[in-house]
C-alpha positions in Angstrom: -1.8 -39.4 57.1 -2.7 -36.3 54.5 -0.4 -33.5 54.2 -3.1 -31.0 54.6 -6.4 -30.2 55.9 -9.8 -28.9 54.7 -11.7 -26.4 56.3 -13.9 -25.3 53.8 -15.1 -25.9 50.7 -11.9 -24.1 48.6 -10.0 -24.0 51.8 -6.6 -25.9 53.0 -4.5 -25.7 55.7 -1.2 -27.8 55.9 -1.6 -29.9 58.7 2.7 -29.7 60.3 2.4 -26.0 60.6 -0.4 -25.8 63.1 1.2 -25.2 66.8 -2.4 -25.4 68.9 -5.9 -25.7 67.9 -8.2 -23.4 71.1 -12.0 -22.8 71.0 -12.8 -19.2 70.9 -14.6 -19.2 74.1 -11.0 -19.7 76.4 -9.3 -16.2 77.7 -5.8 -17.4 75.8 -7.8 -17.0 72.7 -9.3 -14.0 73.7 -5.9 -12.4 74.4 -4.8 -13.7 71.7 -7.9 -11.5 69.5 -6.8 -8.6 70.7 -3.2 -8.8 70.6 -3.1 -10.0 67.0 -5.1 -7.6 65.5 -2.9 -5.0 65.8 0.1 -6.9 64.5 -2.2 -7.8 61.7 -1.6 -11.5 61.8 -5.2 -12.4 62.7 -6.5 -14.2 59.2 -10.1 -14.5 59.9 -12.0 -17.5 57.8 -15.3 -18.3 59.0 -17.0 -16.4 56.2 -19.6 -14.8 57.6 -20.6 -17.6 60.1 -20.2 -17.9 64.0 -16.1 -18.3 65.1 -15.7 -21.4 66.8 -11.7 -22.3 67.2 -8.6 -20.6 66.6 -6.1 -22.5 65.4 -2.3 -21.0 65.9 0.7 -21.6 63.2 4.2 -21.8 63.2 4.3 -18.5 61.7 2.2 -16.3 63.5 -0.5 -16.3 62.2 -3.6 -17.1 63.8 -6.6 -18.1 61.9 -10.2 -18.3 63.3 -12.3 -20.9 61.3 -16.2 -22.3 61.9 -15.6 -25.4 62.5 -15.7 -26.8 65.9 -12.7 -28.5 67.7 -14.1 -32.0 67.2 -14.1 -31.4 63.8 -10.9 -29.7 63.4 -9.7 -32.8 65.9 -11.5 -35.2 63.5 -9.8 -34.0 60.0 -6.5 -33.4 62.2 -5.7 -37.1 63.2 -7.7 -38.6 60.3 
């Protein structure tokens, strides 16, 4: 099992730091995005594409990415 997952061409995230994966359409994800905009811990990693998934890290950071939930799940467990 790999130690990092590939989010885009040159962007990797450590697998053991991910706490939760949420679709952006969920109520919890919308609340997190609203709360973290004030705190400055939200990181947009979509590079201009449509946001589809939110990753919650153990550091408290929230990453918004353009990969679907299924793509992240496959990368995480392959």
